[in-house]
VMD Tcl script that draws the C-alpha trace (Angstrom):
set ca {
  {0.00 -0.12 -0.08}
  {1.10 3.64 -0.99}
  {1.04 6.42 1.30}
  {-2.52 7.20 2.70}
  {-3.46 9.31 5.60}
  {-4.91 7.09 8.55}
  {-7.06 10.01 10.18}
  {-10.63 9.38 9.78}
  {-12.28 12.55 9.54}
  {-15.58 12.59 11.48}
  {-18.54 15.06 11.36}
  {-17.33 16.45 14.97}
  {-14.07 16.68 14.10}
  {-14.56 18.29 10.62}
  {-16.30 20.74 12.63}
  {-13.37 20.85 15.00}
  {-10.96 21.54 12.26}
  {-13.09 24.05 10.42}
  {-13.18 26.29 13.54}
  {-9.56 26.26 13.87}
  {-9.25 26.92 10.13}
  {-12.15 29.23 9.91}
  {-12.39 31.35 13.23}
  {-8.65 31.84 13.64}
  {-7.38 35.02 12.20}
  {-3.92 33.31 11.83}
  {-5.12 30.70 9.46}
  {-3.52 30.81 5.80}
  {-2.89 28.12 3.13}
  {0.77 26.61 3.85}
  {3.16 26.23 0.95}
  {1.33 28.30 -1.28}
  {3.04 31.90 -1.44}
  {6.38 32.08 0.69}
  {6.73 35.80 0.23}
  {6.24 37.90 3.07}
  {5.21 41.48 3.97}
  {8.05 44.06 2.40}
  {10.01 45.56 5.39}
  {8.41 43.54 7.92}
  {10.43 41.98 10.38}
  {9.91 38.40 10.37}
  {10.20 37.63 14.15}
  {7.60 36.83 17.00}
  {7.30 35.81 20.47}
  {5.01 33.33 21.84}
  {4.35 32.83 25.57}
  {4.03 29.42 27.43}
  {2.51 29.10 30.45}
  {4.07 25.69 31.73}
  {7.68 24.93 32.32}
  {8.21 21.44 30.66}
  {10.16 18.71 32.39}
  {12.42 18.39 29.49}
  {12.87 18.78 25.99}
  {14.35 15.54 24.85}
  {11.96 14.11 22.13}
  {13.28 10.37 23.39}
  {12.54 11.11 26.92}
  {9.36 13.28 27.81}
  {5.65 12.70 27.73}
  {4.81 15.89 28.77}
  {2.45 18.28 26.83}
  {4.04 20.95 28.06}
  {7.21 20.34 25.82}
  {5.37 19.85 22.51}
  {5.21 23.91 21.64}
  {9.16 23.66 21.71}
  {9.82 20.03 20.17}
  {7.34 20.82 17.32}
  {9.57 23.62 16.05}
  {12.57 21.92 16.23}
  {11.92 17.95 15.21}
  {10.07 16.64 12.73}
  {9.69 12.68 12.43}
  {8.84 10.43 9.28}
  {5.27 11.66 8.85}
  {3.88 14.68 10.35}
  {0.75 16.68 10.51}
  {-0.41 19.39 7.52}
  {-0.53 23.04 8.77}
  {-3.81 23.32 7.27}
  {-6.16 20.61 8.09}
  {-4.64 18.49 10.39}
  {-4.37 15.76 8.16}
  {-1.10 13.14 8.26}
  {1.23 13.80 5.42}
  {4.96 12.93 4.51}
  {7.72 14.83 7.02}
  {11.13 13.69 6.98}
  {9.75 10.48 4.39}
  {8.52 11.26 1.03}
  {6.73 8.48 0.68}
  {6.08 4.49 2.02}
  {5.15 1.52 1.27}
  {3.07 -1.02 3.67}
  {3.28 -4.85 3.04}
  {0.42 -6.72 1.64}
  {0.06 -8.43 5.22}
  {0.51 -5.10 7.21}
  {3.75 -6.28 8.99}
  {6.29 -4.18 7.25}
  {6.73 -0.53 6.72}
  {9.44 0.83 4.09}
  {10.24 4.25 4.24}
  {11.96 6.20 1.62}
  {13.45 9.16 2.85}
  {13.74 12.95 1.12}
  {16.86 13.17 -0.17}
  {19.75 15.29 1.17}
  {18.47 15.54 4.81}
  {20.59 17.02 7.46}
  {21.02 18.14 11.01}
  {20.48 21.80 11.77}
  {24.41 21.62 12.39}
  {24.86 20.72 8.31}
  {25.70 17.24 9.03}
  {23.95 14.10 6.94}
  {20.77 12.59 8.49}
  {20.09 9.47 7.28}
  {18.08 6.24 8.04}
  {20.51 5.03 10.72}
  {19.40 8.12 12.97}
  {16.51 6.34 13.70}
  {17.94 3.17 14.49}
  {20.26 4.81 16.86}
  {16.82 6.84 18.27}
  {15.11 3.35 18.64}
  {18.45 1.99 20.39}
  {18.45 4.97 22.87}
  {14.73 4.86 23.60}
  {15.09 1.18 24.28}
  {18.08 1.54 26.95}
  {16.44 1.72 30.31}
  {18.75 3.90 31.55}
  {17.18 6.52 29.14}
  {14.11 6.60 31.16}
  {11.69 7.12 27.95}
  {8.45 7.75 28.95}
  {6.75 6.18 25.52}
  {9.07 3.12 25.60}
  {5.63 1.29 25.40}
  {5.04 2.65 21.85}
  {8.02 0.72 20.70}
  {7.75 -2.25 22.74}
  {4.09 -3.08 22.14}
  {4.52 -2.75 18.27}
  {7.79 -3.61 17.20}
  {9.79 -6.68 16.43}
  {12.30 -7.34 18.87}
  {11.84 -3.98 20.78}
  {11.09 -5.65 24.34}
  {13.77 -7.79 23.93}
  {16.45 -5.10 23.33}
  {14.68 -3.39 26.31}
  {15.27 -6.80 28.66}
  {18.84 -6.92 27.23}
  {21.14 -4.66 25.55}
  {23.06 -6.61 23.57}
  {20.06 -7.94 21.51}
  {20.10 -5.30 19.00}
  {20.22 -7.29 15.61}
  {16.93 -8.82 16.47}
  {15.46 -5.01 16.19}
  {12.60 -4.66 13.79}
  {14.11 -0.95 12.71}
  {16.95 -1.60 10.26}
  {18.07 1.02 7.69}
  {18.88 -0.72 4.30}
  {20.45 2.07 3.12}
  {21.23 5.68 4.08}
  {17.79 6.48 2.76}
  {15.65 3.42 3.37}
  {14.04 2.40 6.78}
  {12.14 -0.47 7.45}
  {10.29 -1.03 10.61}
  {8.65 -4.58 10.97}
  {5.95 -4.90 13.79}
  {4.74 -7.88 15.87}
  {1.41 -7.82 14.49}
  {-0.90 -5.75 11.96}
  {-1.62 -2.09 13.40}
  {-3.92 -0.11 11.22}
  {-3.07 3.16 13.45}
  {0.80 2.63 13.44}
  {1.24 5.15 11.03}
  {-0.52 7.80 13.10}
  {2.19 6.64 16.05}
  {5.15 7.91 14.00}
  {3.90 11.51 14.10}
  {4.47 11.36 17.79}
  {8.01 12.92 18.65}
  {8.86 9.79 20.43}
  {9.74 8.90 16.84}
  {11.58 12.18 15.93}
  {15.20 11.52 15.27}
  {18.00 12.60 17.90}
  {21.65 13.02 17.03}
  {24.12 10.63 18.11}
  {27.27 12.83 18.13}
  {25.70 15.56 20.20}
  {24.37 12.94 22.58}
  {27.73 11.14 22.68}
  {29.31 14.25 23.16}
  {26.94 15.87 25.63}
  {25.01 13.21 27.46}
  {21.53 13.96 28.92}
  {22.53 17.65 29.27}
  {22.41 17.93 25.59}
  {19.46 19.90 25.53}
  {20.25 22.27 27.68}
  {22.84 24.73 25.19}
  {21.75 26.02 22.23}
  {24.70 24.67 20.51}
  {24.54 21.23 21.30}
  {20.38 21.12 20.73}
  {21.08 19.64 17.18}
  {17.45 19.79 15.62}
  {16.14 18.47 12.12}
  {12.57 20.65 11.84}
  {12.08 23.98 10.79}
  {13.62 25.88 13.50}
  {17.05 25.61 15.25}
  {17.80 26.54 18.57}
  {20.27 30.16 19.14}
  {19.51 30.69 22.92}
  {18.28 29.07 25.77}
  {17.72 30.64 28.69}
  {16.74 28.02 31.44}
  {13.39 28.66 33.07}
  {12.65 31.98 30.92}
  {13.03 31.53 27.29}
  {14.03 29.55 24.00}
  {15.04 31.44 21.01}
  {14.95 30.04 17.57}
  {15.77 31.11 13.83}
  {14.46 29.24 10.79}
  {16.63 26.20 10.22}
  {18.39 26.48 6.71}
  {18.66 22.86 6.51}
  {15.48 21.84 6.58}
  {14.26 20.23 3.70}
  {11.38 22.75 3.43}
  {13.24 26.03 4.57}
  {11.90 27.70 1.34}
  {8.21 27.84 2.94}
  {9.37 29.02 6.48}
  {8.48 32.50 6.79}
  {9.75 33.62 10.21}
  {13.59 34.27 10.87}
  {12.87 34.06 14.70}
  {10.78 32.42 16.88}
  {10.86 32.93 20.44}
  {8.94 31.22 23.17}
  {8.87 33.27 26.19}
  {7.83 31.28 29.95}
  {4.93 33.58 31.45}
  {3.40 31.11 34.21}
  {0.82 33.57 34.88}
  {-1.56 33.76 32.67}
  {-2.96 37.51 33.26}
  {0.30 38.30 33.24}
  {0.97 36.85 29.75}
  {-2.31 38.58 28.86}
  {-1.11 42.01 29.85}
  {2.21 41.29 27.68}
  {0.08 40.61 24.88}
  {-2.00 43.91 24.83}
  {1.47 45.34 25.34}
  {2.83 43.55 22.21}
  {5.44 42.58 24.09}
  {4.55 38.75 23.03}
  {2.54 38.19 19.87}
  {0.59 35.48 21.06}
  {-0.07 33.01 24.40}
  {-0.80 29.48 24.53}
  {-3.90 29.60 27.09}
  {-5.99 32.28 28.16}
  {-7.11 33.47 31.61}
  {-10.71 32.32 31.98}
  {-11.71 35.28 33.49}
  {-10.87 37.29 30.18}
  {-12.71 34.70 28.12}
  {-15.88 36.64 27.51}
  {-13.96 40.24 26.68}
  {-11.64 38.82 24.66}
  {-14.69 37.35 22.21}
  {-15.69 40.58 21.61}
  {-14.09 42.37 18.51}
  {-10.97 41.03 16.56}
  {-8.42 40.79 19.81}
  {-6.84 37.27 18.33}
  {-9.09 34.65 20.51}
  {-8.13 31.54 18.76}
  {-10.86 28.33 19.60}
  {-9.81 25.04 18.14}
  {-11.18 21.75 18.86}
  {-9.23 19.29 20.91}
  {-8.93 15.53 21.70}
  {-8.29 15.48 24.71}
  {-9.63 15.23 28.23}
  {-9.30 16.70 31.56}
  {-9.58 14.83 34.94}
  {-7.68 14.09 38.16}
  {-6.04 11.00 38.74}
  {-7.46 8.93 41.59}
  {-4.73 6.68 43.49}
  {-6.53 3.31 42.66}
  {-3.94 1.56 44.86}
  {-4.54 3.58 48.36}
  {-6.89 2.84 50.40}
  {-10.20 4.11 50.52}
  {-9.66 5.18 46.95}
  {-8.98 1.18 45.97}
  {-12.70 1.09 46.44}
  {-14.94 1.80 43.15}
  {-17.80 3.09 45.26}
  {-15.56 5.81 46.90}
  {-14.06 6.61 43.42}
  {-18.05 7.11 42.01}
  {-18.86 8.76 44.64}
  {-15.96 11.61 43.64}
  {-17.46 11.47 40.27}
  {-20.92 11.91 41.54}
  {-20.19 14.97 43.61}
  {-19.17 17.49 41.18}
  {-20.96 19.74 39.03}
  {-19.49 19.97 35.55}
  {-21.41 22.22 34.14}
  {-20.49 24.86 36.98}
  {-16.95 24.40 36.21}
  {-16.87 24.62 32.59}
  {-19.14 27.85 32.46}
  {-18.84 29.60 35.67}
  {-15.27 28.86 36.80}
  {-13.28 27.94 33.32}
  {-15.43 29.23 30.82}
  {-13.35 27.43 28.13}
  {-15.99 25.97 26.14}
  {-15.26 22.27 27.04}
  {-18.18 19.59 27.26}
  {-19.01 17.50 30.37}
  {-16.71 13.93 30.49}
  {-18.08 11.10 31.98}
  {-15.45 8.51 30.68}
  {-11.92 8.75 29.77}
  {-12.17 8.81 25.95}
  {-13.45 11.51 24.09}
  {-16.08 11.33 21.06}
  {-14.40 12.22 17.91}
  {-13.37 9.34 16.45}
  {-15.35 7.07 13.94}
  {-15.62 4.24 11.45}
  {-18.23 4.23 8.76}
  {-20.30 7.05 10.74}
  {-20.42 5.46 13.78}
  {-18.66 7.49 16.58}
  {-16.44 6.06 19.72}
  {-19.11 7.69 21.73}
  {-22.23 6.64 20.15}
  {-24.88 5.00 22.64}
  {-22.00 5.15 25.41}
  {-23.36 5.12 29.13}
  {-22.82 7.89 31.43}
  {-22.14 5.62 33.83}
  {-24.66 7.57 36.19}
  {-22.84 10.48 36.21}
  {-24.52 13.97 34.81}
  {-23.59 17.47 33.70}
  {-24.90 18.65 37.26}
  {-23.66 17.34 40.63}
  {-25.70 14.35 42.36}
  {-25.28 14.82 46.14}
  {-27.76 12.39 46.96}
  {-26.28 9.37 44.92}
  {-23.05 10.55 45.93}
  {-23.53 10.42 50.04}
  {-25.30 7.14 49.03}
  {-22.12 5.50 47.01}
  {-20.00 6.78 49.67}
  {-22.44 5.32 52.76}
  {-22.04 2.12 50.49}
  {-18.53 2.09 50.81}
  {-18.40 2.18 54.41}
  {-18.44 6.21 54.91}
  {-22.06 7.01 55.92}
  {-22.38 10.85 55.78}
  {-18.64 11.00 55.31}
  {-17.85 9.42 58.59}
  {-14.30 8.00 59.20}
  {-13.27 9.14 55.68}
  {-9.90 10.75 55.65}
  {-8.89 14.22 54.56}
  {-8.75 14.11 50.84}
  {-5.30 15.10 49.53}
  {-6.29 17.29 46.61}
  {-3.01 18.26 44.48}
  {-2.84 20.39 41.38}
  {0.44 21.53 39.64}
  {1.23 25.29 39.74}
  {-1.16 26.94 36.73}
  {-4.01 29.28 37.11}
  {-6.60 27.23 35.31}
  {-5.74 24.08 37.63}
  {-5.95 26.41 40.55}
  {-9.31 27.30 39.63}
  {-10.57 24.21 38.86}
  {-8.91 22.11 41.95}
  {-10.22 25.03 44.41}
  {-14.07 24.57 42.56}
  {-14.05 21.00 43.08}
  {-12.47 20.95 46.77}
  {-15.49 23.06 47.75}
  {-18.28 20.73 45.73}
  {-16.71 17.52 47.49}
  {-16.88 18.93 50.70}
  {-20.29 20.19 50.38}
  {-21.87 17.13 48.65}
  {-19.98 14.65 50.61}
  {-19.06 15.96 53.82}
  {-15.57 14.96 53.61}
  {-12.87 17.36 54.67}
  {-10.44 18.19 51.59}
  {-6.97 19.62 51.84}
  {-5.53 21.37 48.53}
  {-1.84 21.31 47.89}
  {0.42 22.32 45.01}
  {4.24 21.75 43.31}
  {6.05 23.02 40.34}
  {5.17 20.41 37.51}
  {8.60 18.53 37.77}
  {7.80 17.99 41.25}
  {4.50 17.34 41.12}
  {4.73 14.85 38.17}
  {7.37 12.81 40.10}
  {5.06 12.43 42.87}
  {2.30 11.20 40.65}
  {4.51 8.56 39.14}
  {5.75 7.29 42.56}
  {1.79 7.25 43.65}
  {2.18 9.84 46.35}
  {-0.76 11.27 45.89}
  {-4.66 10.86 46.43}
  {-6.21 12.99 43.64}
  {-4.20 14.90 41.65}
  {-5.19 17.30 38.50}
  {-4.39 15.77 35.39}
  {-5.18 15.41 31.70}
  {-4.48 13.89 28.55}
  {-4.23 15.15 24.94}
  {-4.12 12.74 22.25}
  {-0.73 11.50 21.07}
  {-2.56 10.34 17.90}
  {-5.91 10.45 16.62}
  {-7.13 7.06 17.55}
  {-8.63 5.71 20.87}
  {-5.77 3.72 21.72}
  {-3.72 6.70 22.71}
  {-5.95 7.12 25.70}
  {-6.90 3.33 26.34}
  {-3.32 2.67 27.24}
  {-3.56 4.99 30.55}
  {-5.46 2.09 32.36}
  {-3.61 -0.90 31.38}
  {-1.61 -2.91 34.04}
  {1.92 -2.01 34.37}
  {1.94 0.63 31.22}
  {4.24 3.36 31.75}
  {1.57 5.89 31.72}
  {-0.85 4.06 34.08}
  {-0.38 6.63 36.88}
  {-3.34 5.79 38.33}
  {-2.59 1.87 39.23}
  {-5.87 0.94 37.96}
  {-5.44 -2.81 36.96}
  {-8.48 -5.26 35.33}
  {-7.22 -8.33 33.10}
  {-10.17 -7.88 31.02}
  {-9.60 -4.71 30.09}
  {-6.00 -5.59 29.47}
  {-7.24 -8.45 27.08}
  {-9.66 -6.42 25.24}
  {-6.86 -3.42 24.47}
  {-4.95 -6.16 23.55}
  {-7.46 -7.29 20.94}
  {-7.89 -4.10 19.63}
  {-4.59 -3.45 19.49}
  {-4.21 -5.86 16.56}
  {-7.47 -6.04 14.94}
  {-7.66 -5.24 11.27}
  {-11.33 -4.82 10.70}
  {-11.72 -1.31 12.01}
  {-15.61 -1.99 12.96}
  {-14.66 -4.70 15.02}
  {-11.83 -3.11 16.69}
  {-14.30 -0.07 17.77}
  {-16.53 -2.41 19.00}
  {-13.68 -3.75 21.16}
  {-12.30 -0.82 22.36}
  {-15.85 0.33 23.19}
  {-16.45 -3.06 25.42}
  {-13.19 -1.70 26.97}
  {-14.04 2.08 27.84}
  {-17.44 0.59 29.41}
  {-15.64 -1.48 31.29}
  {-13.26 0.86 33.10}
  {-15.47 3.44 33.32}
  {-17.97 1.36 35.51}
  {-15.04 1.23 37.98}
  {-14.38 5.06 37.97}
  {-10.50 5.13 37.82}
  {-10.59 8.68 37.25}
  {-12.36 11.93 38.19}
  {-13.37 12.90 34.52}
  {-14.29 16.56 34.20}
  {-14.53 17.62 30.93}
  {-13.70 17.14 26.95}
  {-11.33 20.22 25.86}
  {-11.30 22.84 23.81}
  {-8.11 24.54 22.91}
  {-8.05 28.71 23.41}
  {-4.77 30.69 22.58}
  {-3.82 34.11 21.25}
  {-2.18 35.46 18.47}
  {-2.20 38.89 17.49}
  {-4.25 39.58 14.33}
  {-0.99 40.39 12.34}
  {0.45 37.32 12.51}
  {-0.90 34.67 9.89}
  {-0.28 31.07 9.76}
  {0.16 29.87 12.99}
  {-1.67 26.23 13.51}
  {-3.18 24.28 16.21}
  {-4.35 21.24 15.46}
  {-6.78 18.73 17.15}
  {-4.11 16.75 18.98}
  {-2.75 20.25 20.60}
  {0.31 20.39 18.44}
  {1.13 24.07 17.29}
  {3.12 25.07 14.49}
  {4.89 28.44 13.40}
  {6.49 26.68 10.26}
  {3.96 28.75 8.15}
  {3.60 32.05 10.43}
  {4.65 35.05 9.13}
  {4.19 38.77 10.24}
  {1.72 40.83 8.07}
  {2.20 44.53 9.33}
}
mol new
graphics top color blue
foreach p $ca { graphics top sphere $p radius 0.5 }
foreach p [lrange $ca 0 end-1] q [lrange $ca 1 end] { graphics top cylinder $p $q radius 0.2 }
display resetview
């Protein structure tokens, strides 16, 4: 089979994409006219609100790193800057064997790293081997071990390189062999865990290679020129990028401004020309006039992790009580004003097969848009805590972020009022916060997941027993078996049915406190064209330009 985008655009996502492309003052066709406004400096500064835990694409799974990594690196495939469809990236084309097991990628001719050195198929082999080295601590190692021949064996035994099903047959040809046919594997390759990294710079600098602009060697549309840790990442157009002729910005600065209100003030003063998030209290006013508010659809869910391994949260009835006790409509419309929709389970709507959406006919699992205090108290009583008696003080955690703070404070009040329990709020900066989450040092903690690729499996992995991203400690052998079955089912309709069955099993045990399915809101100055954010949350500046 020749190149074929694997995204299935549903009516819902078509609307989302239309909103992204039409309501945004920044949208413009990519690759049409590479000219820019005469005499206008092609430079912009964009504010980010969250410090990433790192910008090594082979290590992090942190979406806060995405705005940086998306500009600096590119994988074999990427996403269109105009409609979000899957398109060729560093690979010009690819073939898939008739049995669905072998993918052969033909790289674009003359690929180079930002330092001018050749980029070849062997760089992907090295990257895979690095990810499959346990000491690398790659957060997305399962995206190799779950799918690629010999990947788990190499992870278990560093000498087993010969058996890895990722091979360079020559400098321009990469062959990947899968354990089983996986219809959505091409979509997985659009994730940054499959972006190549340069062996030479990592050999020379170790895990410090991402801390200096001179050692942060990239292959995407931009290259790093300055890094001020905890402050900013300054990039310039990468002249060695294969499509450099269509990159219009000469300079892009990603500036860390954690406080959303401070970022908004900087935007209004033209100190920055965009911001990744918007203060909830300012959304209504920003919707009036041409102030650069951009609303795009999102295949993403906001939830709170519940520690399924810790009493009393190991009891599904306790977890059900928490879910029943929150008022999702109030959180969305009154507290956050973010355009989200109530979420009663982990996986959002949007993905469909033959017109049938994943969420069609799905149960609400006794949940609703408003709190049901009576049912919540009954579930808590059934769990052995009538009226909240004997229930320990709930530790409700969030990472340092304005929106997370507002949401957490509101939920704390709702839980206390509707369950009769005591709630104590705590927060940490992201790096410390997420380390505690991974170590299981929490009760209930603010979290969320934006799809890494357009398929329900990107969410389902979060609840698979032992998965590196299963931070709630949920475990159900029947769920695990169904997920494994769906991963290799080649009939899309059958795979959809199996995934729906697995989703129903997990959702009925309330492993998380689900809050809402997201919409993305950002600010981009009306005189900036071509900034694009897709339903996966990826943001791209490669087609951006300054008009005045």
